C-alpha positions in Angstrom: -20.0 41.6 13.7 -19.7 37.7 12.3 -20.3 38.8 8.6 -17.2 41.0 8.8 -15.1 38.8 10.3 -15.9 35.8 8.1 -15.1 38.3 5.2 -11.6 39.4 7.3 -11.2 35.7 7.5 -11.7 35.1 3.9 -10.0 37.6 2.6 -7.2 36.5 4.6 -6.7 33.1 3.2 -6.4 34.2 -0.8 -3.7 36.1 0.9 -2.2 33.0 2.4 -3.4 31.1 -1.2 -2.0 34.2 -2.8 1.7 34.1 -1.0 2.6 30.4 -1.4 1.5 30.4 -4.8 4.0 33.3 -5.2 6.4 31.5 -3.6 6.1 28.4 -5.5 6.3 30.3 -8.7 9.4 32.4 -7.6 11.7 29.0 -6.9 9.6 27.3 -10.0 11.1 30.8 -12.5 14.7 29.9 -10.6 14.7 26.0 -11.3 13.6 27.1 -15.0 16.5 29.0 -15.5 19.3 27.2 -13.3 21.4 26.2 -17.0 21.6 29.8 -18.2 22.4 31.4 -14.8 25.3 28.3 -14.8 26.1 29.0 -18.1 25.9 32.7 -17.5 28.7 32.1 -14.3 31.3 30.0 -16.3 30.9 27.1 -13.5 30.6 23.2 -13.9 27.9 20.9 -12.5 30.1 20.2 -9.7 30.6 23.7 -8.8 27.0 24.6 -8.8 26.2 21.5 -6.8 28.2 22.6 -4.0 26.7 26.6 -4.8 23.2 25.3 -4.4 24.3 24.5 -0.6 24.4 28.1 0.0 20.7 28.1 -1.2 19.9 26.0 1.1 22.0 27.1 4.1 20.5 30.7 3.2 17.2 29.3 3.7 17.9 27.5 6.9 19.3 31.0 8.6 16.2 32.9 7.0 13.8 30.5 9.0 15.6 30.2 12.1 15.6 34.7 12.3 12.3 35.0 10.9 10.3 32.5 13.2 10.9 34.6 16.4 10.4 37.7 14.9 7.3 36.7 13.1 5.6 36.4 17.2 7.4 39.4 18.3 6.1 41.6 15.4 2.8 39.9 13.4 3.3 37.8 10.5 0.8 40.8 9.0 4.2 42.5 8.9 6.7 39.9 8.5 5.0 37.9 5.6 4.8 41.0 3.0 9.0 42.3 3.8 10.1 38.2 3.7 8.0 38.2 0.2 9.6 41.7 -0.9 13.3 40.2 0.1 12.6 36.8 -1.9 10.8 38.5 -5.0 13.9 41.5 -5.4 16.8 38.9 -4.9 15.4 36.1 -7.2 17.3 38.7 -10.0 20.4 38.5 -8.4 21.5 34.6 -9.8 20.8 36.5 -13.2 23.5 39.1 -12.5 26.1 36.3 -11.2 29.3 36.2 -13.7 31.3 33.9 -11.5 31.3 31.3 -9.3 32.0 33.8 -6.0 29.3 36.2 -7.0 27.0 33.5 -7.7 27.2 32.1 -4.1 26.5 35.1 -2.7 23.8 35.3 -4.5 22.3 32.3 -3.7 22.8 32.6 -0.2 20.7 36.4 -0.1 17.9 34.5 -2.6 17.8 31.6 0.1 17.0 34.1 3.1 14.1 35.4 1.6 13.0 32.0 0.5 13.7 30.9 4.2 11.7 34.0 5.6 8.7 33.8 2.9 8.1 29.8 3.9 8.1 30.2 8.0 6.4 33.6 7.6 3.6 32.5 5.6 3.3 29.1 7.5 3.0 31.0 10.7 0.2 33.2 8.7 -1.5 29.8 8.0 -1.8 28.5 11.3 -3.4 32.0 12.1 -5.6 31.9 9.5 -6.3 28.2 10.5 -7.2 28.7 13.7 -10.0 31.4 12.6 -11.8 28.6 10.8 -11.5 26.1 13.2 -10.8 23.1 10.8 -8.4 21.7 8.5 -7.0 24.3 5.5 -3.2 24.0 6.0 -2.8 21.3 3.4 -4.4 23.1 0.4 -1.9 26.2 0.8 1.1 23.4 0.3 -0.8 22.3 -2.2 -1.2 25.9 -4.2 2.4 26.1 -3.8 2.5 23.0 -6.2 1.0 24.8 -8.3 3.0 28.0 -8.4 5.7 25.6 -9.6 4.1 24.0 -12.3 2.7 28.0 -13.8 6.5 28.8 -13.5 7.7 25.9 -15.6 5.0 27.0 -18.1 5.8 30.5 -17.9 9.2 30.0 -17.8 9.5 27.7 -21.0 7.5 30.1 -22.9 9.7 32.7 -22.5 12.5 30.8 -23.3 11.1 30.3 -26.8 10.5 33.5 -26.9 14.4 34.1 -26.6 13.9 36.1 -23.8 17.3 36.8 -21.5 17.3 35.3 -17.9 17.7 38.7 -16.6 14.7 40.0 -18.4 12.8 37.4 -17.4 13.6 37.1 -14.1 13.5 41.0 -13.5 10.2 40.7 -15.4 8.6 38.4 -12.7 10.9 39.5 -9.9 8.4 42.8 -10.6 5.5 41.1 -10.9 5.9 39.3 -7.6 6.9 43.1 -5.7 3.0 44.0 -6.9 1.2 41.0 -5.8 3.3 41.1 -2.5 2.0 45.2 -2.2 -1.9 44.4 -3.2 -2.3 41.0 -1.1 -0.3 42.5 2.2 -3.9 44.5 3.4 -5.6 41.4 3.6 -3.0 39.9 6.0 -4.8 38.6 9.3 -3.0 41.5 12.5 -0.7 40.0 15.0 -3.2 38.3 18.0 -2.8 39.5 21.2 -1.5 37.5 23.9 -3.5 35.5 26.3 -1.3 37.2 29.3 1.9 39.1 30.0 3.7 35.5 30.7 2.6 34.3 27.2 3.9 37.1 24.9 7.2 37.0 27.4 7.5 33.3 26.8 6.8 34.1 23.0 9.7 36.4 22.5 11.9 34.3 24.9 11.6 31.4 23.2 15.3 29.7 21.6 16.7 26.5 20.9 16.9 25.6 24.3 13.6 26.6 25.5 12.4 25.0 22.4 9.6 22.2 24.0 10.2 18.6 23.6 7.2 18.1 21.5 8.3 20.8 19.1 11.5 18.9 18.5 10.1 15.6 18.0 7.9 17.1 15.6 10.8 18.6 13.5 12.5 14.8 13.4 9.5 13.6 12.1 9.8 16.2 9.4 13.3 15.7 8.5 12.9 12.3 7.9 9.4 12.6 6.0 11.4 15.5 3.8 14.3 13.5 3.3 11.9 10.3 2.0 9.9 13.1 -0.3 13.9 14.2 -1.4 14.0 10.8 -2.7 11.2 11.2 -5.3 12.9 14.5 -6.3 16.5 13.7 -6.6 16.5 9.7 -7.4 13.0 9.1 -9.0 13.8 9.0 -12.6 17.3 8.2 -12.0 16.0 4.9 -10.8 14.2 4.3 -13.4 16.7 4.6 -15.9 19.5 2.6 -14.0 17.7 -0.1 -12.3 14.7 -1.0 -14.9 16.7 0.3 -18.2 13.5 2.7 -18.9 13.3 4.9 -21.9 14.1 8.8 -20.4 10.5 10.1 -21.4 8.9 6.8 -19.0 11.7 7.5 -16.6 10.1 11.3 -16.2 6.9 9.9 -15.8 7.9 8.6 -11.9 8.3 12.0 -11.0 5.2 13.5 -12.8 3.4 11.2 -11.1 5.1 11.8 -7.5 4.5 14.9 -8.2 0.7 14.9 -9.6 -1.1 12.8 -6.7 1.3 14.9 -3.7 -0.5 18.2 -5.7 -4.1 16.7 -5.5 -3.6 14.7 -2.3 -3.2 17.2 -0.3 -6.2 19.6 -1.9 -8.0 16.4 -0.3 -5.8 16.2 3.0 -8.0 19.1 4.6 -11.3 16.9 4.8 -9.9 14.1 5.7 -8.3 15.5 8.2 -11.6 17.3 9.9 -13.0 13.6 9.7 -10.5 11.6 11.4 -7.3 13.9 12.7 -3.8 14.4 11.8 -2.6 11.8 13.7 -4.2 9.7 11.2 -3.2 11.1 8.2 0.6 10.8 9.1 0.3 7.2 10.9 -1.4 5.8 7.7 0.2 7.7 5.2 3.7 7.0 5.9 2.4 3.4 6.5 1.9 4.3 2.7 4.7 5.3 2.4 7.0 2.7 3.4 4.9 0.1 1.6 5.4 2.2 -1.4 8.9 2.6 -1.2 9.3 -1.2 -0.4 7.2 -1.9 -3.5 9.5 0.3 -5.7 12.9 -1.1 -4.2 11.7 -4.7 -5.2 10.2 -3.9 -8.2 10.8 -6.4 -11.3 8.8 -4.0 -13.5 8.3 -0.6 -15.1 4.6 -0.1 -14.6 4.7 -1.6 -11.2 7.4 0.9 -9.9 5.6 4.0 -11.5 2.3 2.5 -9.9 5.0 2.6 -6.3 5.7 6.3 -6.9 2.1 7.1 -6.7 1.3 5.7 -3.8 4.5 7.5 -2.3 2.9 10.7 -3.6 -0.3 10.0 -2.3 0.9 8.5 1.6 3.3 11.6 2.0 1.3 14.1 0.2 -0.4 15.2 3.9 2.0 14.7 6.3 4.0 17.6 6.3 1.1 20.2 6.4 0.2 18.2 9.9 3.4 18.8 11.1 3.6 22.3 10.5 0.1 22.8 11.4 0.8 20.9 15.1 4.1 23.0 15.8 2.1 26.1 15.3 -1.1 25.5 17.5 0.8 24.6 20.1 1.3 28.0 21.5 0.0 30.7 19.3 2.1 32.9 21.6 5.4 31.2 20.0 4.1 29.8 16.4 6.9 31.4 14.6 9.5 30.3 16.7 7.8 26.5 16.9 6.9 26.5 12.7 10.8 27.6 11.8 12.1 24.7 14.1 9.8 22.0 12.4 10.3 24.1 8.6 14.3 23.9 9.4 14.6 20.7 10.2 12.8 19.4 7.8 14.3 21.2 5.2 17.8 19.7 6.2 16.3 16.7 5.8 15.4 17.3 2.1 19.0 19.0 1.6 20.4 15.5 3.2 18.8 12.9 1.5 21.5 13.3 -1.4 24.0 13.3 0.4 23.3 10.6 2.4 21.5 8.5 -0.5 24.7 9.0 -2.9 27.0 7.4 -1.0 25.1 4.4 0.3 25.2 3.5 -3.7 28.7 2.6 -3.7 27.5 -0.1 -1.7 24.8 -1.3 -2.8 22.1 -0.6 -5.5 19.7 2.5 -6.0 16.7 1.1 -5.7 18.0 -0.9 -2.3 18.7 2.3 -0.6 15.5 3.6 -0.4 14.9 1.2 2.4 16.5 3.7 4.5 13.9 6.2 4.2 11.4 3.6 3.8 12.5 3.0 7.6 11.8 6.8 8.7 8.8 6.5 6.9 8.1 3.2 9.3 9.0 5.9 12.3 6.7 8.0 11.3 3.8 6.0 11.6 4.9 4.6 14.7 5.1 8.2 16.9 2.4 9.8 15.1 0.8 10.1 18.1 3.0 12.9 18.7 1.1 15.4 17.0 -1.8 14.6 19.2 -2.1 17.9 22.0 -2.3 17.2 25.3 -6.0 18.5 25.0 -7.3 16.1 22.8 -5.3 13.3 24.7 -7.9 10.0 26.6 -8.0 10.8 30.2 -8.1 7.3 32.0 -11.7 7.0 33.6 -11.8 7.6 37.3 -11.9 4.6 39.5 -15.4 4.1 41.7 -13.3 5.7 44.7 -13.0 8.5 42.6 -16.3 8.6 41.7 -18.0 8.4 44.6 -15.6 11.1 46.6 -16.5 13.2 43.7 -20.7 12.7 44.1 -20.2 13.3 47.8 -18.9 16.8 47.0 -21.6 17.4 45.4 
């Protein structure tokens, strides 16, 4: 019995790795082909920027829709369906011929991506509960690996002269095949401990979501907005503020992304020893220090070192938030993860909208003090991750101890 459970848990973990890698790969292939899709649709960079908001809106909608569905029907059913939707809709942007058709394609593709994001994270929480130790960060690390593989495959396909439609269709069919092969290894839906818990899980809405989950979601928004600063502004800041050559400026994001991936592979061991609160508290503090260092850096090497420290600090924070939200109530894990992931995703999208206008008032590097402040807030409020069961209990008074002794 024990050996069988171990095999099923290991198989479920490998299947979860597969879905995270697949999600990163599918998104990466899309990113590589954005210029070609833009050219085929005959739109400007400005129009593309607005249409990409539809991708984000679709992802947010998919997250909020699929979270409760995962609680109701189980990740074993919802994850493969979400992965199939994400995989099948990948080809739609390649077929778009104008702004309207591209907008619809991105909206639908976004729904598939958001659905897979929440459902696979919910299943990851379920697998982590089986292992009884932190394993969430490694799942997020292989998502990044999937993006790297997509960049390599996409570059090779472009060098061979493959059309965007052919490449995205081939990847779509491959992703659908992987989805079908690994789906049987997913864990079945855990039985609710009581009828009351099951009914509570079904009834979870935005209004009934516990305050602690909203607090975790607020932390996700601030930290993912901060992470978006590296994605959107690191290279530009190196070029405009420090006059770095284009190739050198690219090292800023490359260094950040590399240490983020490595850090997530290492975070689970650190979290097992020191706990998720320490990961978020000290990681966020390091990220705030790194952003301050970047903002004030007078040299290119010091700025790149700052992006390295920033990646190390942030690498393990978001997985801890997802894990805490999922474990808060296993019967409403999908809904809770969808709240945290949804607001975090909004933070990622809001970064350009906030930082961009600030550059009209101050130099770009000084705008980094805003996400640095968000990281400070996260460090000071990291105790939110600690569940009530983990909170230290106050010692009993002498009188209470005596009463207890008398009762014994």
